[in-house]
C-alpha positions in Angstrom: 12.0 -13.4 12.1 9.3 -15.6 13.6 7.2 -12.7 14.9 6.7 -11.0 11.5 5.7 -14.4 10.1 3.2 -14.8 12.9 1.7 -11.4 12.1 1.5 -12.3 8.4 -0.4 -15.5 9.3 -2.9 -13.5 11.4 -3.5 -11.3 8.5 -4.2 -14.2 6.2 -6.5 -15.8 8.7 -8.4 -12.5 9.0 -8.8 -12.2 5.3 -10.0 -15.8 5.0 -12.5 -15.6 7.8 -13.8 -12.3 6.7 -14.4 -13.7 3.3 -16.3 -16.7 4.8 -18.3 -14.3 7.0 -17.3 -16.3 10.1 -15.9 -13.3 11.9 -15.9 -9.6 10.8 -12.7 -8.3 9.4 -12.8 -5.2 11.7 -12.7 -7.4 14.8 -9.8 -9.5 13.5 -8.0 -6.4 12.5 -8.3 -5.1 16.0 -6.5 -8.3 17.2 -3.9 -7.9 14.5 -3.3 -4.3 15.3 -3.0 -5.0 19.0 -0.3 -7.6 18.5 1.5 -5.3 16.1 1.4 -2.4 18.6 2.7 -4.7 21.3 5.7 -5.6 19.1 6.4 -1.9 18.5 5.9 -1.1 22.2 3.2 1.6 21.7 -0.5 1.9 21.9 -1.2 4.3 19.0 -1.3 1.8 16.2 -1.2 3.6 12.9 -0.9 7.0 11.3 -3.8 6.1 9.0 -7.1 7.6 9.9 -10.1 5.6 11.0 -11.9 5.1 7.7 -8.7 3.9 6.0 -8.5 0.8 8.2 -9.0 -2.4 6.4 -12.6 -3.1 5.9 -14.9 -5.9 4.7 -15.4 -5.9 1.0 -19.0 -5.8 -0.2 -20.2 -8.6 -2.4 -23.1 -6.5 -3.7 -23.5 -2.9 -4.7 -24.4 -0.5 -2.0 -28.0 0.6 -2.5 -29.3 4.1 -1.9 -31.5 2.7 0.8 -28.5 1.3 2.6 -26.7 4.7 2.4 -29.8 6.5 3.7 -30.0 4.1 6.7 -26.2 4.6 7.4 -26.7 8.4 7.2 -29.6 8.2 9.6 -27.5 6.1 12.1 -24.6 8.6 11.8 -27.0 11.5 12.4 -28.5 9.8 15.5 -25.1 9.2 16.9 -23.9 12.8 16.3 -27.1 14.5 17.5 -28.4 12.3 20.3 -25.2 10.7 21.6 -22.6 13.4 20.9 -25.1 16.2 21.3 -24.2 18.1 18.2 -26.9 20.5 17.0 -29.5 19.2 14.6 -28.1 21.4 11.8 -24.5 20.3 12.3 -25.3 16.6 12.7 -27.6 16.7 9.6 -25.0 18.4 7.4 -22.2 16.1 8.4 -24.2 12.9 8.0 -25.6 13.9 4.6 -22.3 15.3 3.2 -19.7 12.7 4.0 -20.4 9.9 1.5 -17.0 8.3 1.7 -17.2 8.0 5.5 -20.7 6.6 5.3 -19.5 3.9 2.9 -16.6 3.1 5.3 -19.2 2.7 8.1 -21.2 0.2 6.0 -18.1 -1.8 5.3 -17.5 -2.3 9.0 -20.7 -4.1 9.9 -21.9 -7.6 9.1 -25.6 -6.9 8.7 -26.2 -4.9 5.6 -29.9 -5.6 5.2 -31.8 -2.3 5.2 -33.8 -3.2 8.3 -30.6 -4.2 10.3 -28.2 -1.4 9.4 -29.4 1.2 12.0 -29.3 -1.4 14.8 -25.9 -2.7 13.7 -24.4 0.7 13.4 -25.8 1.8 16.8 -24.1 -1.2 18.3 -20.9 -0.4 16.4 -20.8 3.1 17.7 -21.2 1.9 21.3 -17.9 -0.1 21.1 -16.0 1.7 18.4 -15.7 5.5 18.9 -15.2 7.2 15.6 -12.9 10.1 14.7 -15.5 12.8 14.3 -13.1 15.0 12.3 -13.2 12.6 9.4 -16.9 13.1 8.4 -16.8 16.7 9.6 -13.9 17.7 7.3 -15.4 15.7 4.4 -18.7 17.6 4.8 -16.8 20.9 4.5 -15.7 19.9 1.0 -12.3 18.3 1.6 -11.5 15.2 -0.5 -11.0 12.0 1.5 -7.4 11.8 0.3 -6.8 15.3 1.9 -8.2 14.6 5.3 -5.5 12.5 6.9 -3.0 15.3 7.0 -5.3 17.4 9.1 -6.0 14.7 11.7 -4.2 14.7 15.1 -3.8 11.8 17.4 -5.0 13.7 20.4 -8.1 15.1 18.7 -10.9 12.6 18.1 -14.1 14.4 19.2 -15.1 17.8 17.7 -15.4 19.0 21.3 -11.7 18.3 21.7 -11.0 21.4 19.6 -13.7 23.8 20.9 -12.0 26.9 19.5 -12.0 25.5 16.0 -15.6 24.6 16.2 -16.6 28.1 17.5 -14.8 29.8 14.6 -16.4 27.3 12.2 -19.8 28.5 13.4 -18.8 32.1 13.1 -18.2 31.5 9.4 -21.5 29.7 9.1 -23.5 32.4 10.9 -21.9 35.0 8.7 -23.4 33.2 5.6 -20.4 31.3 4.2 -21.6 28.0 2.8 -20.4 25.0 4.8 -19.3 23.2 1.7 -16.8 26.0 1.0 -15.3 26.2 4.5 -13.1 23.2 3.7 -11.0 25.3 1.3 -10.6 27.9 4.0 -9.5 25.3 6.5 -7.0 23.9 4.1 -5.5 27.3 3.0 -5.7 29.4 6.1 -6.1 27.1 9.1 -4.9 29.9 11.4 -8.3 31.6 11.3 -9.8 28.5 13.1 -7.5 29.2 16.1 -8.6 32.8 16.7 -9.8 33.8 20.2 -13.5 34.5 20.7 -14.6 37.6 18.6 -11.5 38.0 16.5 -12.8 36.3 13.3 -16.2 38.0 13.5 -14.4 41.4 13.9 -12.3 40.8 10.8 -15.3 40.0 8.7 -17.1 43.0 10.0 -14.0 45.2 9.2 -14.1 44.2 5.5 -17.8 44.8 5.4 -17.3 48.3 6.9 -15.1 49.2 3.9 -18.3 49.8 1.9 -18.5 46.2 0.8 -21.7 44.1 0.8 -21.7 41.0 2.8 -22.2 39.0 -0.4 -18.9 40.4 -1.8 -17.0 39.7 1.4 -18.2 36.1 1.4 -17.1 35.6 -2.2 -13.7 37.1 -1.6 -12.8 35.4 1.7 -13.9 32.0 0.4 -11.6 32.3 -2.6 -8.8 34.0 -0.7 -9.1 33.0 2.9 -5.6 34.3 3.7 -7.2 37.8 3.7 -8.5 36.9 7.1 -5.0 36.3 8.4 -3.2 39.3 9.8 -4.5 42.8 10.2 -6.9 45.0 8.2 -6.0 48.6 7.7 -8.8 50.6 6.2 -6.7 53.7 5.7 -4.6 52.0 3.1 -7.2 50.2 1.1 -9.5 52.9 -0.1 -10.4 54.6 -3.4 -9.7 53.3 -6.9 -6.8 51.1 -5.9 -8.9 49.4 -3.3 -11.7 48.7 -5.8 -9.2 47.4 -8.4 -7.7 45.0 -5.8 -11.1 43.6 -4.8 -12.3 43.4 -8.4 -9.2 41.3 -9.2 -9.8 39.0 -6.2 -13.4 38.4 -7.1 -12.4 37.5 -10.7 -9.8 35.2 -9.4 -12.3 33.5 -7.1 -14.7 33.0 -10.0 -11.8 31.6 -12.2 -10.8 29.2 -9.4 -14.4 27.9 -9.1 -14.8 27.2 -12.8 
């Protein structure tokens, strides 16, 4: 009985000190989590993803300039430290607003001129789960992301096969912001061996379909990329009716 009461007191002290700006809430939460993990006899503290950790509450509204500085710091980290390509790092940093806000809430210095320096220091001592901003940048809602996170996958390079298939879709012309739906509805396609996904896209295109049509259909019905493609059985009027229906379905789902 005494230990839970002790944990509760730590939490109250953390909230009080964070409010008084004596110590950052994130640092105190690390202590609280460590003690809690020790009680449970494990080192993986929580099933919640990184950006859902308790954070310091802003007293003032977050300005656009602050967000821009945080985006720039995230880009620098992803591109220069984690060596993601310029295009990947730029897209992730500019299209993960919820994650960027969570970064801002974890630093003490929120003046525009201090944000980049504070976040650079934060990244050095607090590795982030790169899948969180990545999945958000693909169009997934923050509330959907946690069910796709795995404890043993933190860096995008930890799942190189997924990242290769993601780039196959990008290079084919599928908008990055629509790949999130594909990841959510047909995750199997992100586990294909090298060359498989590209061959499936090319197979549909070989059925006298334009690349634009293929992109529209597979983004609205990604399960079409799961399993085999038999050109002998999808030809003629029946084939055209099926694809016309799928295109209309995709337009209806977008509206």
